[in-house]
N, C-alpha and C positions, 0 to 999 in steps of 0.2 A: 526508560521510555524515551524514545525520540519523539520530539514535538516539532511542529511547523507552524509559522505564522504568515499571515497575508503580507502583500507588498506595503499596503498602507500602514499596517501595524509596525513593520520594520522601519519604515521611513519615519514615522512618529517617534519610534524609540531612538533611532539614530539622531534625530534632531534634538531630543532632550539630552543625549549624552554629549553631542558636539558642543552644546551651550556650556558645558562644565569643563571641556578639554581645550588645550591650545589649538590653534587652527592647524588642520592637517594632521592632527594626531591619530584620529580614527582611520583615516586611509593608510597611514604608516603601520598601524596595527595589522590591518588586513593584508598589506603588502608583505609584511614580515611573515605572517601565516603562510601566504601564498608561496613565497620564496622558499620557505622551509619544506613545503610539500612538494615543490618542483625538484628541490635538491634530493629529497628521499627518493623520488621516482628516478632520477638521473643515476643515483648511486655515487657517481664521481662528477663534480661540477667542472672543475678545471679541464679546459679544452673541448667541452661540449658545446654544441651549436643550439641556440635557443632563438625561436622566432615568436615574436609577439603580434598577434592580429589585433589592432588597436582601433576601436571606434572613438566616438566624441564624448562618451559619458565617463562617469567615475569608474566604471569597470575597466575601462582603457588606462585610466590613471593607475588603479591597483596594479595592472599589469606592468606598466612602465616602471614604477617604483620597485616592484618585485624583480624586474628584469635588471634594473640598476644594481640591486643587491647580488644577483647572480653574476653580473659582469665583473663586479669587484672581487669575486671569488674565481675569476679566470674563465668565465664563459664567454663565448662569442655570441653577442646578443644583438639581434636585428629587429627593429620595430616596423611593421608594415602599416602605414597610416591609411584607413579607409576614409577618413574625413579631414583631409589637410586643411590646416587654418582653424580647426575646431578641436584638434587633439589636446588633451589635458597639458597645459604649459609647464606646469611644475614637474610632472612626471617626465615630460619629454626632455626637459633640461637636466633632470638627474640622471637619466639614461646616457645623455651625451657626456656629461662630466665622467661618468663611469667607464667610458670607452665604447658604448654602444653605438650603433648606427641606425639610421632612419632611411627607409625607402617607401616607394609607392606601391599601390595596390597592383599595378601592372607588373611589377617585378616580384610580387609576392609568391607566385607558383614556384618560381626558381628557388627563392630562399627556402620555401617550405620543403622542397625536394632534397636539400642538403641538411635539414635540421634533425636534431635528436629529439627535440621537444618543441611542441607548438602550444602556445598560451592563447586561449580564446578570451580576448577582452573586447569583443566586438559590440555586444548590446548587454545592458543591465537588466535587472529584474523587472523594469517596467516595459520591456519590449512586447510588442503585440504583431500578430500576423506573419510570423516567419521572417527569414533574413531579407534584407533588401537586396536587390538584383546585383549590386556591385560586390556584395560579400559571398554570394553564392559559389562562384568559381573557387574561391579560396577554401571555403569549407569543404567542397567536393575534393579539392586537391589534398587537403590535410587528411581527409578520410582515406584516401588511396596511398598516402605516403607511409614511409616505415616510421616516422616520428609518432611518439605518444602525444595525446592531445589532452590538455589540462583546461577545464573551463573555469572561468572566474565567476564564483557566486551560483551561475546557473549556465547551462549550455545556450549559446546565442540562438534565438529562433524558437525556443520553447516558451510557453507562457507559465509564469511563476505561480499564479493563484489557482489555475484550473488544471494544470498538467495537459493542456491541449497543444497540439503541434499543427499549425494551420499552414505550413509551407516547409520550405527548406530549413534545416537546423543543423547545427554542429553536433557531431557525435563525439563525445568525450570518453577518454579511458578513465579519467579522474575529474571530479568536480570538487573544488575547494569552496565551500560556502561560509558565509560569516555571520556570527551572531546566533542564528538559528537556522533550521532547515526551512525551505520554502516548500509548499504544498507540491509543486511540479516535480521536485526531486524524489517523491515518494509514491507518485500516481502515474500509472501509465496512461497514455503512451509516452509522456515526456520522460518518465523514469528510465526508459531503456537508452535514452540519449545521454544520460548522466554519467554511466559507468559507476565506479566506486565513488562514494560521496565521503568527503572529509570535512568535518565542521571544525572551524577556528573560532575560538572564543575571543571576541573583541570588546567585551564589557557590556554587552546589551542586556544581560540577563535581568538586572534589576528594573530595567525600563519596559520589559515586555509584560503584558497582561498575563494573569494567571491561567486563563483559558485560551488555549492555542486553536488554530483552525484544524489541524490534524494531529492524531496521536498514533504512534506506531509501538505497540506493546513489545517488551523483550522478555527473555525467559523469567527474570524476577518478577515482572508484573503479572505474568500468567501464573506463575507459582503462587502468588498471594491470592489469586482468584479462585484457584482449584479447590473444590470441597475436600475436607479431610475427615474421614470417619472417626468418631470418638468411641470410647468403650462402650457407651450405652447406645450406639447407633443400631437402629433396625432398618428394614427395607424402606419404611416410610420417611424415616429420618434421612436416610441417603436419597430418597427421592424415586418415586414410581412414575415412569413415563408410559404414556399410552401412544401406540403407533397404529394409525389407521391408513394402510397403505397397500399397494399391490392390487393385482386383478387377474383374471384368467389370462390375460394377454402378458402381464408383466409381474409375475409372481416373484421374480428375483428382486425387485425393487423393495418388497416387503422384507425379504431376507437380509439385504444389505442395510436398510434402515434399522432393523432390529440389531444387527451386529454392531453397528455404530453406537447404538444406545447402550448395549450391554457392556462394550469395552470402553465406553465413556464414563462408566462409574455408576450407572443407575443401580438403585437397590433391587428393582424389578421392572421388567418390561411386560405390559399388557398389550397384546396384539389383537386387532379387530380387522376383519377383512377375509376375502376369499382364498388367501394364500396360507391358511393356518397349517395345512399338513406340511407345506414345504418349510415353513418357519419351525415347526416342532421337530422336523426331521433334522435340521441344522443346529437348533438351539432348543433343547428339551426344557430348559429352565424357564422359557417363555410361558406366560399366562395367556391362554388363547381363548377368545370368545367369538361366537357367531351371532351375538344378539344385538351388535350395533354399539356405538360408543356410550350411550346413555345406561346401558346395562352391563358394561364392561368391568365395572368395579371402580374403586377409588383411584385416581391418578392425581399427580400434581402438575402435569403438563401434558400436552398432546402434540404429536408430530402427525400432520396430516398432508396427504397429496401425492407422495412418490408413486409413481406407477398406478394411480388411482383411475385412470381412464375417464369415464364420464359420470362417475358416481358423486353427483352434486348433493344428494341427499345427506351422505356421510360428511362431506365438507361442511354443510349448513349446520349438521348436528354438533359437530366438533366446535364450530365457531360460536355456537350458542352457549358453550360451557363457560364456566366462571373461573377457569384455570388458564395460565399462559399457553399459547398455542403457537407452534412453528408451522408455517404454511409454505409448502414447496411445490414445485413441479405442476402437476395437473391441478393441484389444490389452488394455486395462483390463478389459473384460467378459470376455475369453477367458482371462486369466491368473488362475490360483488363487493365493490368498494365500500358501499354503504354498511354492508355486514361487518367489514373489518373495522371501519371508522367508528361504529357504534358499540363495539365491544367494551364491556366493563373491565376485562382483564387484559394484560399486555398481548401483543401479537409480534412475532419475528417472522419477517417474510425473507425467503432466501432465493431470489431469481438469479439466473445467469443473464447475460446481455440481451439474448434474443427474448427471454421472457419479459425482462424489464422494458424492452422496446414495445412489446405488445401491450403491456400495461399502461404505458405512456402514449401510445399511438404514434409513435415515430419508427424511424428505420434503425435497425440494429447498428449500423455504422455510426448513427448519431450518438448512441449510448457509448459505444466504444471510444469515440473520439472526445466524449466529454463525461467521463465516468463519475467525477466529483459532483457535478451539477445534477446528473441523473439520479444518483442515489439520495440526494437531499431532496430532489423534487418528489420522488416516489414516497420517501418518509413523511413528507408534509402532506401529500395527497391522501394517503391511506391512514394517517395518524398511527403509524406502526413503526417499529424498528426495522430497517431494511439491511439486509446483508447482500451486497451485489457481488456475485461470484466473478471470477476472471483472472486476468494475469496479475492484477493487484486487486484482492478483495477488499471491499469497503463496507463499513457497518456505520449507518446513520440513524440516529434517534429521531422520534417524531417532534421534539420540542427544540430542534437546533442543537447547539453545543458542537464540541469537537467531533469530527468524524474519525473513526478508527480505520487504520490501513493496516492490512496483515502483511508482514515482510516474509513469511515462510513458504509462499507457494512455489510450486514447481511445475513445468509444463507436463511432467508425467501424470499429474491429476486429471489432465483432459482426457478422461476415459469414461465409458459408459458405466454409470452406478456410482461413481465417485461422490457425486452430489447427494445421492441417497444416504451414503455413510455419514457425510457431513450433517445431514438433517438429524440422524439419530443421535449423533455425538453432541450436537448443540441442544437437542431436545432434552437429553439426559442432564446436561448443565442447568437447563431451565428447571427441570424437576427438582434438582438439588437445590434451588433457591437463588440462582444467579439472575440478575436482570437480563432482559433480552440484549442490551448492549454488551454487557459482559459475557454472557453465553455465546452470543455470535462471535465476539472477538476471540475468546478463549478457544472456542471450538474450531474457528478458522486456523487459528495458530497451531493447535495440536494436529489438526487434519493436514496442514502444510508439511509439518515435521514427519508425520506418518508417511505421507507421499514420498518424501526424501529418503526415509529409511526403507521403504518398500521397493523403491525403484534402484536406488544406489547407482544411478546412471544407466539403468536398463529398463525396458518396458515392465509395467506391473499392473494388475487388474484391480478393480475396486475391493475385491475380497482381500487381496494382499494389503491394501491401504488399511482396511478395518483391522487386519491382524497386526498391523504395526502400530496401532493407537497406543497400547500399553507402553511400548518403547518410547514413543513420543512423551507420553506422561512422565515416565522415569526420567527422561533426559531434562525436562523442565524442572522436576522436582530435585534434581542433583544440585541446583543452585541453593545458596543459604536462603533460608526461610525469610522471604521479604516482609512478612508481618511481624518479624522480631520474636 
């Protein structure tokens, strides 16, 4: 599992560690890791030209000390000072002793043009509000140049804690971060500026709290969550999920939600709604009822809302049940906040950015620009677990705690009906007994993998994504059993 901590948490941990280390030792650890990553990217260090974009903070010091290490290995290293007189003095002296040169921001573009590698040490993790005007031309020039760009700890101009980008920012090919990931490296829109992220261990682990800000599950983590049928399993032990979805206008939503639930491992699926014939024609194993959720028979979780149109009565009936409920699509619009907040059983809401914006009463652009704060706000407002779909899907619980970020998404999932498949898949995991946080996280992870398998770099429809869920399940299960 990859974890991320806030800026204040990182700084507190660094202060505690520095109190036990010789002066400057922590920066030297960071610089050594940064220099190694740069050398790996260059392939051959001797004779290469490296440009350091250096601000006034410790990130600039990291870049300078790393540059000195590269210069001692035969690289031609030039530091471009963006804050003359405030540049880290020890780092500057080390670079000069190693044979590096120093120039001003005015000469920076010409230096960047001839570089093989540009190191972004402009702003540290405390930066806010995008790059300052004097740094913008250099960042733009680096983006157009042939050189690879390496960011120190975080691309300058992006906000570490929120993942927001409120102005111009450096676009890196590689970000070398120290001690722990920062939330902005895992959450869009900042994530797309980071490129590949390499974590360097500088000894912070013992100083960091057990609970991070963000968690990104990996194969072994998901494998540990997925239910495994035992010899005595029957359909109820595996989980029976109810699906109340579809309408005369959107019968396909019902079919796709049922397909996600069946391929997500449900012991059985009970369908309620007007699309029963379409569902049975595609999935004859489905248990279909036309008498409403209360009379559908025993279920261990409900999925309600995909393609439901204006059927508020069915949404209200499902919300009144005493089993976990996944609320999606039209169900999000039809469910009152109080009805969700007052439920005695858990609720998992799965909005995309537009639906989340409507629930919060803000513009969609606000949600997309500040996804982390939006998902937390929704979870608190509805006292529910919220899965915010998008370029980085986030899952937040109602009581705070780490937010889960899904790393497996693909743009090919941006297709009609894909969310219906995810609803059925996550609903089946709810019925199997997973918590809403785990069901949403594991469901999003498998859904993302299925999207990758289905598309393989080419367009694919939602039905293709559903069909690929077993492939995703097998891929995750191929790792050693994380539960020992």
